[in-house]
PQR file of N, CA, C, O and H, with PARSE charges and radii, in Angstrom:
ATOM      1  N   UNK A   1      97.046  92.353 102.008 -0.4000 1.5000
ATOM      2  CA  UNK A   1      97.287  90.479 102.006 -0.0000 2.0000
ATOM      3  C   UNK A   1      98.187  91.050 100.584  0.5500 1.7000
ATOM      4  O   UNK A   1      98.444  92.109 100.012 -0.5500 1.4000
ATOM      5  N   UNK A   2      98.430  89.716 100.474 -0.4000 1.5000
ATOM      6  CA  UNK A   2      99.616  89.346  98.957 -0.0000 2.0000
ATOM      7  C   UNK A   2     100.105  88.285  98.871  0.5500 1.7000
ATOM      8  O   UNK A   2     100.462  87.740  99.915 -0.5500 1.4000
ATOM      9  H   UNK A   2      98.221  88.855 100.938  0.4000 1.0000
ATOM     10  N   UNK A   3     100.283  87.656  97.677 -0.4000 1.5000
ATOM     11  CA  UNK A   3     101.147  86.641  97.531 -0.0000 2.0000
ATOM     12  C   UNK A   3     102.107  86.131  97.089  0.5500 1.7000
ATOM     13  O   UNK A   3     102.297  86.166  95.874 -0.5500 1.4000
ATOM     14  H   UNK A   3      99.993  88.100  96.829  0.4000 1.0000
ATOM     15  N   UNK A   4     103.318  85.283  98.251 -0.4000 1.5000
ATOM     16  CA  UNK A   4     104.165  85.343  97.325 -0.0000 2.0000
ATOM     17  C   UNK A   4     104.711  83.534  97.016  0.5500 1.7000
ATOM     18  O   UNK A   4     104.712  82.540  97.742 -0.5500 1.4000
ATOM     19  H   UNK A   4     103.163  85.254  99.239  0.4000 1.0000
ATOM     20  N   UNK A   5     105.113  83.768  95.637 -0.4000 1.5000
ATOM     21  CA  UNK A   5     105.434  82.339  95.436 -0.0000 2.0000
ATOM     22  C   UNK A   5     106.891  82.314  95.606  0.5500 1.7000
ATOM     23  O   UNK A   5     107.624  83.303  95.614 -0.5500 1.4000
ATOM     24  H   UNK A   5     105.112  84.575  95.047  0.4000 1.0000
ATOM     25  N   UNK A   6     107.218  81.160  95.735 -0.4000 1.5000
ATOM     26  CA  UNK A   6     108.872  80.370  95.713 -0.0000 2.0000
ATOM     27  C   UNK A   6     109.380  80.545  94.256  0.5500 1.7000
ATOM     28  O   UNK A   6     110.236  81.396  94.015 -0.5500 1.4000
ATOM     29  H   UNK A   6     106.623  80.356  95.729  0.4000 1.0000
ATOM     30  N   UNK A   7     108.898  79.802  93.341 -0.4000 1.5000
ATOM     31  CA  UNK A   7     109.343  79.982  92.349 -0.0000 2.0000
ATOM     32  C   UNK A   7     110.132  78.882  91.295  0.5500 1.7000
ATOM     33  O   UNK A   7     110.808  78.824  90.268 -0.5500 1.4000
ATOM     34  H   UNK A   7     108.203  79.110  93.537  0.4000 1.0000
ATOM     35  N   UNK A   8     109.499  78.059  92.376 -0.4000 1.5000
ATOM     36  CA  UNK A   8     110.139  75.858  92.524 -0.0000 2.0000
ATOM     37  C   UNK A   8     109.194  75.283  93.022  0.5500 1.7000
ATOM     38  O   UNK A   8     108.207  75.562  93.702 -0.5500 1.4000
ATOM     39  H   UNK A   8     108.950  78.106  93.210  0.4000 1.0000
ATOM     40  N   UNK A   9     109.961  73.863  92.275 -0.4000 1.5000
ATOM     41  CA  UNK A   9     108.383  72.594  92.894 -0.0000 2.0000
ATOM     42  C   UNK A   9     109.258  72.817  93.848  0.5500 1.7000
ATOM     43  O   UNK A   9     110.230  73.555  94.010 -0.5500 1.4000
ATOM     44  H   UNK A   9     110.763  73.636  91.723  0.4000 1.0000
ATOM     45  N   UNK A  10     108.094  71.150  95.076 -0.4000 1.5000
ATOM     46  CA  UNK A  10     108.018  70.851  95.305 -0.0000 2.0000
ATOM     47  C   UNK A  10     109.333  70.130  94.892  0.5500 1.7000
ATOM     48  O   UNK A  10     110.183  70.421  95.733 -0.5500 1.4000
ATOM     49  H   UNK A  10     107.305  70.550  94.945  0.4000 1.0000
ATOM     50  N   UNK A  11     109.792  69.390  94.034 -0.4000 1.5000
ATOM     51  CA  UNK A  11     110.491  68.379  93.872 -0.0000 2.0000
ATOM     52  C   UNK A  11     111.527  68.932  93.905  0.5500 1.7000
ATOM     53  O   UNK A  11     112.050  68.716  94.998 -0.5500 1.4000
ATOM     54  H   UNK A  11     109.101  69.153  93.351  0.4000 1.0000
ATOM     55  N   UNK A  12     112.478  69.907  92.921 -0.4000 1.5000
ATOM     56  CA  UNK A  12     113.351  71.109  93.285 -0.0000 2.0000
ATOM     57  C   UNK A  12     113.807  71.437  94.998  0.5500 1.7000
ATOM     58  O   UNK A  12     115.023  71.399  95.189 -0.5500 1.4000
ATOM     59  H   UNK A  12     112.052  70.083  92.033  0.4000 1.0000
ATOM     60  N   UNK A  13     112.973  71.737  96.177 -0.4000 1.5000
ATOM     61  CA  UNK A  13     112.678  72.448  97.092 -0.0000 2.0000
ATOM     62  C   UNK A  13     113.385  73.857  97.523  0.5500 1.7000
ATOM     63  O   UNK A  13     112.881  74.949  97.785 -0.5500 1.4000
ATOM     64  H   UNK A  13     111.985  71.768  96.023  0.4000 1.0000
ATOM     65  N   UNK A  14     114.866  73.379  97.494 -0.4000 1.5000
ATOM     66  CA  UNK A  14     115.409  74.799  97.704 -0.0000 2.0000
ATOM     67  C   UNK A  14     117.139  74.737  96.742  0.5500 1.7000
ATOM     68  O   UNK A  14     118.071  75.541  96.755 -0.5500 1.4000
ATOM     69  H   UNK A  14     115.275  72.492  97.281  0.4000 1.0000
ATOM     70  N   UNK A  15     116.971  73.486  96.036 -0.4000 1.5000
ATOM     71  CA  UNK A  15     117.942  73.664  94.706 -0.0000 2.0000
ATOM     72  C   UNK A  15     117.603  74.093  93.089  0.5500 1.7000
ATOM     73  O   UNK A  15     116.548  74.659  92.801 -0.5500 1.4000
ATOM     74  H   UNK A  15     116.214  72.833  96.026  0.4000 1.0000
ATOM     75  N   UNK A  16     118.025  73.952  92.674 -0.4000 1.5000
ATOM     76  CA  UNK A  16     118.539  74.948  91.294 -0.0000 2.0000
ATOM     77  C   UNK A  16     117.630  75.955  91.649  0.5500 1.7000
ATOM     78  O   UNK A  16     117.272  76.413  92.734 -0.5500 1.4000
ATOM     79  H   UNK A  16     118.882  73.493  92.908  0.4000 1.0000
ATOM     80  N   UNK A  17     117.267  76.250  90.189 -0.4000 1.5000
ATOM     81  CA  UNK A  17     116.749  77.985  89.673 -0.0000 2.0000
ATOM     82  C   UNK A  17     115.539  78.255  90.283  0.5500 1.7000
ATOM     83  O   UNK A  17     114.925  77.223  90.556 -0.5500 1.4000
ATOM     84  H   UNK A  17     117.558  75.877  89.307  0.4000 1.0000
ATOM     85  N   UNK A  18     114.991  79.265  90.589 -0.4000 1.5000
ATOM     86  CA  UNK A  18     113.434  79.543  90.859 -0.0000 2.0000
ATOM     87  C   UNK A  18     113.003  79.330  89.063  0.5500 1.7000
ATOM     88  O   UNK A  18     113.865  78.963  88.265 -0.5500 1.4000
ATOM     89  H   UNK A  18     115.489  80.103  90.368  0.4000 1.0000
ATOM     90  N   UNK A  19     111.793  79.577  88.703 -0.4000 1.5000
ATOM     91  CA  UNK A  19     111.178  79.820  87.268 -0.0000 2.0000
ATOM     92  C   UNK A  19     111.059  81.778  87.530  0.5500 1.7000
ATOM     93  O   UNK A  19     111.342  81.967  88.714 -0.5500 1.4000
ATOM     94  H   UNK A  19     111.092  79.874  89.351  0.4000 1.0000
ATOM     95  N   UNK A  20     110.862  82.653  87.081 -0.4000 1.5000
ATOM     96  CA  UNK A  20     110.983  83.513  87.414 -0.0000 2.0000
ATOM     97  C   UNK A  20     110.077  84.241  86.125  0.5500 1.7000
ATOM     98  O   UNK A  20     109.690  85.395  85.941 -0.5500 1.4000
ATOM     99  H   UNK A  20     110.633  82.500  86.120  0.4000 1.0000
ATOM    100  N   UNK A  21     109.912  82.634  85.134 -0.4000 1.5000
ATOM    101  CA  UNK A  21     108.645  83.397  83.913 -0.0000 2.0000
ATOM    102  C   UNK A  21     107.982  82.873  84.693  0.5500 1.7000
ATOM    103  O   UNK A  21     107.088  83.600  85.127 -0.5500 1.4000
ATOM    104  H   UNK A  21     110.226  81.696  85.285  0.4000 1.0000
ATOM    105  N   UNK A  22     108.039  81.300  85.327 -0.4000 1.5000
ATOM    106  CA  UNK A  22     106.407  81.107  86.045 -0.0000 2.0000
ATOM    107  C   UNK A  22     106.424  82.582  86.470  0.5500 1.7000
ATOM    108  O   UNK A  22     105.623  83.320  85.897 -0.5500 1.4000
ATOM    109  H   UNK A  22     108.765  80.710  84.975  0.4000 1.0000
ATOM    110  N   UNK A  23     107.207  83.085  87.368 -0.4000 1.5000
ATOM    111  CA  UNK A  23     106.951  84.076  89.118 -0.0000 2.0000
ATOM    112  C   UNK A  23     106.429  84.921  88.368  0.5500 1.7000
ATOM    113  O   UNK A  23     105.421  85.291  88.968 -0.5500 1.4000
ATOM    114  H   UNK A  23     107.857  82.485  87.834  0.4000 1.0000
ATOM    115  N   UNK A  24     106.552  85.830  86.746 -0.4000 1.5000
ATOM    116  CA  UNK A  24     106.035  87.025  86.146 -0.0000 2.0000
ATOM    117  C   UNK A  24     104.769  86.366  85.286  0.5500 1.7000
ATOM    118  O   UNK A  24     103.885  86.982  84.691 -0.5500 1.4000
ATOM    119  H   UNK A  24     107.371  85.529  86.258  0.4000 1.0000
ATOM    120  N   UNK A  25     104.907  85.275  85.373 -0.4000 1.5000
ATOM    121  CA  UNK A  25     103.351  85.004  84.301 -0.0000 2.0000
ATOM    122  C   UNK A  25     102.280  84.782  85.825  0.5500 1.7000
ATOM    123  O   UNK A  25     101.286  84.198  85.391 -0.5500 1.4000
ATOM    124  H   UNK A  25     105.626  84.775  85.855  0.4000 1.0000
ATOM    125  N   UNK A  26     102.140  84.944  86.962 -0.4000 1.5000
ATOM    126  CA  UNK A  26     101.388  84.588  88.327 -0.0000 2.0000
ATOM    127  C   UNK A  26     101.203  86.258  88.347  0.5500 1.7000
ATOM    128  O   UNK A  26     100.041  86.579  88.597 -0.5500 1.4000
ATOM    129  H   UNK A  26     102.946  85.417  87.316  0.4000 1.0000
ATOM    130  N   UNK A  27     102.558  87.919  88.031 -0.4000 1.5000
ATOM    131  CA  UNK A  27     101.687  88.575  88.164 -0.0000 2.0000
ATOM    132  C   UNK A  27     101.161  89.763  86.888  0.5500 1.7000
ATOM    133  O   UNK A  27     100.928  90.972  86.897 -0.5500 1.4000
ATOM    134  H   UNK A  27     103.502  87.659  87.828  0.4000 1.0000
ATOM    135  N   UNK A  28     101.125  88.545  85.716 -0.4000 1.5000
ATOM    136  CA  UNK A  28     100.433  89.288  84.896 -0.0000 2.0000
ATOM    137  C   UNK A  28      99.248  87.997  84.947  0.5500 1.7000
ATOM    138  O   UNK A  28      98.837  87.959  83.787 -0.5500 1.4000
ATOM    139  H   UNK A  28     101.314  87.563  85.709  0.4000 1.0000
ATOM    140  N   UNK A  29      98.948  87.563  85.270 -0.4000 1.5000
ATOM    141  CA  UNK A  29      98.049  86.762  85.799 -0.0000 2.0000
ATOM    142  C   UNK A  29      96.744  88.294  87.244  0.5500 1.7000
ATOM    143  O   UNK A  29      95.654  88.787  87.538 -0.5500 1.4000
ATOM    144  H   UNK A  29      99.282  87.594  86.213  0.4000 1.0000
ATOM    145  N   UNK A  30      97.917  88.206  87.441 -0.4000 1.5000
ATOM    146  CA  UNK A  30      97.180  89.134  88.999 -0.0000 2.0000
ATOM    147  C   UNK A  30      97.334  90.351  88.495  0.5500 1.7000
ATOM    148  O   UNK A  30      97.244  90.962  89.560 -0.5500 1.4000
ATOM    149  H   UNK A  30      98.802  87.806  87.202  0.4000 1.0000
ATOM    150  N   UNK A  31      97.553  91.471  87.414 -0.4000 1.5000
ATOM    151  CA  UNK A  31      98.221  92.288  87.071 -0.0000 2.0000
ATOM    152  C   UNK A  31      95.780  92.771  87.212  0.5500 1.7000
ATOM    153  O   UNK A  31      94.767  92.163  86.868 -0.5500 1.4000
ATOM    154  H   UNK A  31      97.625  90.974  86.549  0.4000 1.0000
ATOM    155  N   UNK A  32      95.992  93.751  87.709 -0.4000 1.5000
ATOM    156  CA  UNK A  32      94.824  94.623  88.049 -0.0000 2.0000
ATOM    157  C   UNK A  32      93.841  94.034  89.289  0.5500 1.7000
ATOM    158  O   UNK A  32      92.791  94.578  89.630 -0.5500 1.4000
ATOM    159  H   UNK A  32      96.815  94.245  87.989  0.4000 1.0000
ATOM    160  N   UNK A  33      94.321  92.983  89.808 -0.4000 1.5000
ATOM    161  CA  UNK A  33      93.265  93.121  91.364 -0.0000 2.0000
ATOM    162  C   UNK A  33      94.021  93.687  92.299  0.5500 1.7000
ATOM    163  O   UNK A  33      93.609  93.296  93.391 -0.5500 1.4000
ATOM    164  H   UNK A  33      95.174  92.541  89.531  0.4000 1.0000
ATOM    165  N   UNK A  34      94.882  94.381  92.412 -0.4000 1.5000
ATOM    166  CA  UNK A  34      94.789  94.710  93.369 -0.0000 2.0000
ATOM    167  C   UNK A  34      95.820  93.935  94.345  0.5500 1.7000
ATOM    168  O   UNK A  34      96.272  94.453  95.367 -0.5500 1.4000
ATOM    169  H   UNK A  34      95.216  94.698  91.524  0.4000 1.0000
ATOM    170  N   UNK A  35      96.026  93.080  94.056 -0.4000 1.5000
ATOM    171  CA  UNK A  35      96.881  92.283  94.938 -0.0000 2.0000
ATOM    172  C   UNK A  35      98.354  91.814  94.761  0.5500 1.7000
ATOM    173  O   UNK A  35      98.755  91.051  93.881 -0.5500 1.4000
ATOM    174  H   UNK A  35      95.658  92.660  93.226  0.4000 1.0000
ATOM    175  N   UNK A  36      99.275  92.542  95.986 -0.4000 1.5000
ATOM    176  CA  UNK A  36     101.234  92.135  95.645 -0.0000 2.0000
ATOM    177  C   UNK A  36     101.160  90.626  95.704  0.5500 1.7000
ATOM    178  O   UNK A  36     100.679  89.846  96.527 -0.5500 1.4000
ATOM    179  H   UNK A  36      98.950  93.161  96.700  0.4000 1.0000
ATOM    180  N   UNK A  37     102.137  90.395  93.943 -0.4000 1.5000
ATOM    181  CA  UNK A  37     102.948  89.482  94.208 -0.0000 2.0000
ATOM    182  C   UNK A  37     104.229  89.063  94.355  0.5500 1.7000
ATOM    183  O   UNK A  37     104.998  89.044  93.393 -0.5500 1.4000
ATOM    184  H   UNK A  37     102.528  91.028  93.274  0.4000 1.0000
ATOM    185  N   UNK A  38     104.559  88.716  95.477 -0.4000 1.5000
ATOM    186  CA  UNK A  38     105.726  89.048  95.777 -0.0000 2.0000
ATOM    187  C   UNK A  38     106.709  87.569  95.406  0.5500 1.7000
ATOM    188  O   UNK A  38     106.606  86.539  96.072 -0.5500 1.4000
ATOM    189  H   UNK A  38     103.935  88.731  96.258  0.4000 1.0000
ATOM    190  N   UNK A  39     107.503  87.700  94.404 -0.4000 1.5000
ATOM    191  CA  UNK A  39     108.692  86.529  94.174 -0.0000 2.0000
ATOM    192  C   UNK A  39     109.784  86.294  94.452  0.5500 1.7000
ATOM    193  O   UNK A  39     110.786  86.873  94.034 -0.5500 1.4000
ATOM    194  H   UNK A  39     107.586  88.536  93.862  0.4000 1.0000
ATOM    195  N   UNK A  40     109.722  85.412  95.194 -0.4000 1.5000
ATOM    196  CA  UNK A  40     111.147  84.763  95.633 -0.0000 2.0000
ATOM    197  C   UNK A  40     112.381  83.896  95.338  0.5500 1.7000
ATOM    198  O   UNK A  40     111.972  82.900  94.741 -0.5500 1.4000
ATOM    199  H   UNK A  40     108.907  84.942  95.533  0.4000 1.0000
ATOM    200  N   UNK A  41     113.323  83.858  95.450 -0.4000 1.5000
ATOM    201  CA  UNK A  41     113.855  82.472  95.091 -0.0000 2.0000
ATOM    202  C   UNK A  41     115.183  83.049  95.346  0.5500 1.7000
ATOM    203  O   UNK A  41     115.311  84.017  96.097 -0.5500 1.4000
ATOM    204  H   UNK A  41     113.655  84.668  95.934  0.4000 1.0000
ATOM    205  N   UNK A  42     116.752  82.168  94.403 -0.4000 1.5000
ATOM    206  CA  UNK A  42     117.441  82.539  94.294 -0.0000 2.0000
ATOM    207  C   UNK A  42     118.486  83.325  95.009  0.5500 1.7000
ATOM    208  O   UNK A  42     119.452  83.960  94.584 -0.5500 1.4000
ATOM    209  H   UNK A  42     116.647  81.382  93.794  0.4000 1.0000
ATOM    210  N   UNK A  43     117.778  82.990  96.880 -0.4000 1.5000
ATOM    211  CA  UNK A  43     118.926  83.687  97.281 -0.0000 2.0000
ATOM    212  C   UNK A  43     120.211  82.887  98.020  0.5500 1.7000
ATOM    213  O   UNK A  43     120.025  82.024  98.877 -0.5500 1.4000
ATOM    214  H   UNK A  43     116.994  82.474  97.225  0.4000 1.0000
ATOM    215  N   UNK A  44     121.612  83.331  97.532 -0.4000 1.5000
ATOM    216  CA  UNK A  44     122.882  82.194  98.062 -0.0000 2.0000
ATOM    217  C   UNK A  44     123.212  82.470  99.192  0.5500 1.7000
ATOM    218  O   UNK A  44     123.483  81.406  99.747 -0.5500 1.4000
ATOM    219  H   UNK A  44     121.763  84.032  96.835  0.4000 1.0000
ATOM    220  N   UNK A  45     123.349  83.304  99.871 -0.4000 1.5000
ATOM    221  CA  UNK A  45     123.466  83.543 100.677 -0.0000 2.0000
ATOM    222  C   UNK A  45     123.360  84.793 101.567  0.5500 1.7000
ATOM    223  O   UNK A  45     122.974  85.776 100.934 -0.5500 1.4000
ATOM    224  H   UNK A  45     123.129  84.169  99.420  0.4000 1.0000
ATOM    225  N   UNK A  46     123.556  84.970 102.622 -0.4000 1.5000
ATOM    226  CA  UNK A  46     122.621  86.045 103.657 -0.0000 2.0000
ATOM    227  C   UNK A  46     124.475  87.050 104.173  0.5500 1.7000
ATOM    228  O   UNK A  46     124.464  88.001 104.954 -0.5500 1.4000
ATOM    229  H   UNK A  46     123.870  84.172 103.137  0.4000 1.0000
TER
END
């Protein structure tokens, strides 16, 4: 199991920048739990 974090609010949708500081905070909170945290966002093109 893993937790994926999009890094944006519902109001932002896919616009604006992901909040990497908040993703980092989630990683800090999960540290030692053994649960991988997957941060994503800010993909502009494929």
